C-alpha positions in Angstrom: 98.2 106.2 59.1 98.0 106.4 62.8 101.1 109.5 64.0 104.2 108.2 66.2 104.0 110.0 69.3 107.2 111.3 71.0 106.5 109.8 73.7 106.9 106.6 71.4 109.9 107.2 69.8 112.2 106.6 72.3 110.5 102.9 72.2 111.0 102.3 68.8 114.2 100.4 67.9 116.2 101.6 65.3 118.2 99.1 63.2 119.6 100.8 60.2 120.1 104.7 58.1 120.0 105.8 55.2 120.6 109.3 53.6 117.9 111.4 51.7 118.8 112.0 47.9 119.9 115.4 48.2 121.7 114.5 51.8 119.4 116.3 53.9 118.2 114.2 56.2 119.0 111.3 57.6 116.3 108.5 57.7 116.1 106.1 61.1 114.5 102.8 60.4 112.7 100.7 62.1 108.7 100.0 62.6 108.5 103.7 61.8 110.8 105.7 59.7 112.1 108.8 61.1 114.1 112.0 59.6 116.5 113.3 61.1 118.4 116.6 59.9 121.5 116.7 58.9 121.6 120.4 60.4 120.4 118.8 63.6 122.8 115.7 63.4 126.1 118.3 63.3 125.1 120.4 66.0 124.5 117.4 67.8 127.8 115.9 67.1 129.8 114.3 70.5 132.8 113.2 69.3 136.3 115.3 71.2 136.9 117.5 68.5 132.9 119.3 68.8 133.1 118.9 72.3 136.4 120.5 73.1 135.0 122.8 70.4 132.0 124.0 72.8 133.7 124.1 75.9 136.1 126.7 74.3 133.4 128.8 73.1 134.8 127.6 69.5 131.4 125.4 67.9 129.5 126.9 65.0 126.4 128.8 65.7 124.7 126.9 63.1 125.3 124.3 59.8 122.7 125.8 57.6 124.5 124.1 54.8 124.6 121.1 55.4 124.6 117.9 54.0 125.2 114.3 54.9 128.1 112.6 52.3 128.1 109.4 54.3 127.0 106.7 56.6 128.8 103.9 58.2 127.6 101.4 60.4 129.8 100.9 63.7 128.9 97.6 64.8 125.5 96.8 65.7 125.0 99.5 67.8 125.3 103.3 65.4 126.3 104.9 63.3 129.5 107.3 61.8 128.2 109.9 59.5 130.7 112.4 57.0 129.2 115.6 56.9 130.0 117.6 53.4 132.1 120.3 55.8 134.5 117.7 55.8 133.4 116.2 59.9 133.3 112.6 60.1 134.3 111.5 63.0 131.3 111.5 65.4 130.1 108.3 66.5 126.0 108.3 66.7 124.3 105.0 68.9 120.9 104.2 67.7 119.9 105.0 71.4 121.5 108.4 70.7 119.3 109.1 67.8 116.1 108.1 69.3 117.2 110.6 72.0 117.5 113.0 69.5 113.9 112.3 67.5 112.5 113.0 71.1 113.9 116.7 71.5 
């Protein structure tokens, strides 16, 4: 099986997502399934509450024990992810998830 380079990842369309059984990973489905860690996704939330917390210096430095508890489709452009800390405000467009895969 050929490996997917990071330069190809953003060009791979993502059309769905599923949560790993333990909640630690979101598996992005496209032509090549790609995992994103729950800790990475929670730290990358761009909702208004998280943006404000970052500006105020109150955003947590890490989310080591975080898990994904639910994923809901947001139209055809992305997903809303709920985390074990109760946070469920962030909308993650497919394009943003592709960007996170490259980082």
